[in-house]
N, C-alpha and C positions, 0 to 999 in steps of 0.2 A: 308723513305717513309712518309711522313705529313698527306694525308689520301685516301681511294679509294671506290670505288662503286662496290661490288660484289652481281652476283645475287643469289638470293636462290633455290637448288633445288625445283625441282616439288617435289618430292618424300618429302618435308618437310612442302607441304602446308596443310596437314591433321592437324600436329601439331599445325601446325597457327591459324588451324579452333579451336582447342578445346582451345589452348589458347583465342580467344576469345571469349569463351561460357563460361569460368570459368569469364572474366573480365566482361562481362551483367551480370552474375549473381552477383556481388560485386558494381555493378555501382553504384547504389543507396548510400552504405555506402563510399565509395570513394570522393563521392562527401558534404555529408554531415557528416563527423565523420574524427576527431584525433584522431590517436591511432593505436591498435589488431584488425583486422578485421581475421576470423576463415570464412573456408566454407569447409565441408565436405572434413575435412582433410587438406587443404591447408591453409594455414598460411601466412598473410600479414601485414605491418606495414604502417599505411597512414600519410602522414607529407606533410603538408604547404611548401611549398618550397619560397623563396625569390627573387630569381635571376629576373625568373618572375613573374607578380602578379596573384594571384590565382590559380600556378602552383599546383599539385600535385602527389605529389612521394608516388608509392605505391610497398613496397619492400617487395620478395618472402625473407618469416625467416627461412622457415623450408624445407628439403630436398624434398616432394613433390611438391612444390611450385616452387623450383627451376627450377627441373625437367621439369618444364611445360617450360621454357624459354628453357632450356639446347639443348631438341628434336625440336626447331624448329633452333635451326642454327649448330646442333654438326657436317654435314656435310663441315662445310667452315673451319674449324680449323685449314686444311693442307693449303688453300690458304691462309689464314691470317698469320700462321706462315710464309708463304715464302713471303707475300710480305712484310712483315713489319720486319722479319729477326730478329724471337724471336720466341720462345715457349711458350704460352698463356693457361692460365684455366680463366674460368671466376671466378669473385669474390662477380659479386653484380649482379642483375639482380631485373627489375621496370617498373611498367608502369608506362608511365606521360600523366595526363591528362589536359587537359584545356577545360573548361566547359564554356563559357563565346563566347559574340559577339566580342571584339576587344579586340587587342593585343599592347600595343604601349607604356607601359614601360619596356623594356627588352634593357639589357646593354651586350656588348661585352662581352666575358669572359671566360680564359680555365679552363677546369675541375678541375686537380689536378698542387697546385705549391707544387714545390720540388726542394731543392736546392742540390737536388743527381741527377735531372733530366740530360740525357749523350746524344750524337746525335740519338743513336741505341734507337727504342721505348721500353716503356717496360710498358706503362699505354694505355690500349686502351678503348675508348668510342665506342660502336655499336649499332645502332638505324636504325630500321624499324616502319613505320606504319600498325597501325590498326585499329583503324576508321581517316580519312582525306579525305576534302570536294577539289577539284582544288580551292577556293577561297578561301582557308588555306592558314598562312603563310607555306612555306619550313623553310630551317634552312639559314644562311648569314655566312659566314665565309670571315675572312683575312688572303691575303697570302701577303709581302711586300707591304701592305697599303692598297691593294686593295680589296676593298669586291667584292665576290663571293656570287653566289646562289644555292642553291641544292635543288631541289622540289623532295621530297618523294614521293616514285612508290615502288607501290604491288610485293610483290615478289623480292625488293630488299633491301639490306642493303646498310648503311655510315657508316662507321670505320675509324676512328682519333686519331691520337697522343693524350690524353688526355694530354697532358704535353705542350703542341704549339699551337696547332690551336685554335684562336680566333675567337670566333662564339658566336652567338644570335638567340634566334627563331625572324623569319621574323616578324615585324606588321602585323595585317590584320587588317578587320573588315567586318562583316556580318550583314545582317538584323536580325536576331537575333540569341541566343543561339543555339550552334552547339556539340559535344564533339570531343574534336581532342586528338586520344590517340595514342602514340609511345609506342614501345615498346624498353628499352631500358638495353644494359648489357655491364660491366666496365670488361674488362679483364686485367689480371697481369701477367707478367713473372714471374721468380724464384728468381727477386732478391730481398733481406730481406727489404730495403729503400724502394721498391717500395709497397711492402705487405702494409709494414705499412701505407704510402703515401696517398693508396688510401681507407686505413681503416679507418683512421682520416678523413680524405674526407667527406666519405661518411655515417660516423656518422654524422655530422649535416642536412645532408640530409635526415634523419631518417632511415639507413641503419643500424638494431640492431645486424645484425650477430656478 
C-alpha cells in the first residue's frame, strides 16, 4: 500500500489535548528560537527546515516528550501493520509549524531516499493536524503523474510510504499570519537499512536522537 487515511480512536482524544497543551506552552520558543527547548521535563530540538520556506520542525528528544506523541496513535499500530504489511515502531516524532500568511515555494519530494527500498514499505510517515483552518493548504501528492489533494481532518491520520509517495504542502494564502501545526511521526520496520536510512534523513531535519 502506498498511503492510507486512518481514523483515530475517540479514546485517544485526551492524549491529543495534552499534546496540544504542551505545544501551546512552547509555541513562542518555536517561532523565535532555533535549537533546544526544555519545558517541565519535556525536551525538544527546534529546527528551521528548507523544503517549505519558514517551516519549523520541533523534535521530541527524550522519552517523556516521545511518549506524548506515542500515546496519541498507539491504538493505530495493528491497523498500520496490517495495511502496510510490516511491523513498525516509532523512530521520530515532531511538531511541524508554519506561522505565515502564504505558502508558495513548496517543492514535491519524497521523505526518504534509499537504494535498498523494496516493494514492501519499511519506512512510513504519519501526519495529523493539531491546528489547521479550512483555508490552509492540505497535502498534495502524485500518483502516476496525477496530482491529488488530501485535506487534513480532525481525528484522522494520513499515513504513507516515505520512500515512494511524492508530496508537498499545498500552496495557500491568508489575510494574516496564523499557525498551521501538524503532528508528524516517522515509523520504521526492523530492517537495518531502513533504520539507518531514516536516522540519516531525520538528522538533517533536526532530529538529534
